[in-house]
C-alpha positions as CSV (number, residue, x, y, z in Angstrom):
1,M,-5.6,-15.9,14.5
2,N,-6.2,-18.8,12.8
3,D,-5.7,-19.7,9.3
4,L,-8.8,-18.1,7.7
5,A,-7.4,-14.6,9.7
6,H,-4.1,-14.9,8.6
7,G,-5.1,-15.6,4.8
8,D,-7.4,-12.5,4.9
9,L,-4.3,-10.3,6.5
10,L,-2.2,-11.2,3.4
11,A,-5.3,-10.6,1.0
12,R,-5.2,-7.3,2.5
13,Y,-1.9,-6.6,2.0
14,R,-1.8,-7.9,-1.3
15,K,-4.3,-5.6,-2.2
16,V,-3.3,-2.7,-0.2
17,A,0.5,-3.0,-1.9
18,A,-1.0,-3.0,-5.8
19,E,-2.7,0.0,-4.6
20,A,0.4,1.8,-3.4
21,S,2.0,0.9,-6.4
22,Q,-1.0,2.5,-8.6
23,K,-0.8,5.6,-6.2
24,E,3.1,5.8,-6.5
25,Q,2.5,5.5,-10.8
26,L,0.1,8.1,-10.6
27,V,2.7,11.0,-9.3
28,R,4.4,10.3,-12.5
29,V,1.0,10.4,-14.6
30,V,-0.2,13.7,-12.8
31,A,3.7,15.4,-12.9
32,A,2.3,17.4,-16.6
33,K,-0.7,19.3,-14.5
34,G,1.2,20.9,-12.4
35,P,3.1,21.0,-8.2
36,R,-0.3,21.1,-7.0
37,A,-1.5,17.5,-8.6
38,I,1.8,15.7,-7.6
39,Q,1.5,17.3,-4.0
40,L,-2.0,15.8,-4.0
41,A,-1.1,12.5,-6.0
42,S,2.2,12.1,-3.3
43,E,0.5,13.0,-0.6
44,T,-2.5,9.6,-1.7
45,A,0.5,7.5,-2.2
46,A,2.2,8.6,1.0
47,K,-1.2,7.4,2.9
48,A,-1.3,3.7,0.8
49,V,2.4,3.3,1.6
50,R,2.3,3.9,5.3
51,R,-1.3,1.0,5.7
52,R,1.0,-1.1,3.3
53,K,3.8,-1.3,6.0
54,V,1.0,-1.5,8.9
55,L,0.0,-4.5,7.2
56,E,3.1,-5.8,6.5
57,S,4.5,-5.3,10.0
58,Q,1.4,-7.3,11.3
59,L,2.5,-9.8,9.0
60,E,5.8,-10.0,10.3
61,Q,4.5,-10.5,13.7
62,L,2.5,-13.1,13.1
63,G,5.5,-15.2,10.8
64,I,3.6,-14.7,7.6
65,T,6.0,-14.1,4.6
66,E,4.9,-12.5,1.3
67,R,5.9,-15.0,-1.7
């Protein structure tokens, strides 16, 4: 991969990491709305975390660390 692709992958990782953090905060916000809302928010947050971990592992394979 070239530097441009590495930069793109790193940018995607940062975006997905921010999204995962936002989704995790959403779980706390909907806590007062009931168990179904908590479940849906938790599932959404888990998907975002999985996407972050996939991109994180791809970056690690390339030897790129998040600064």
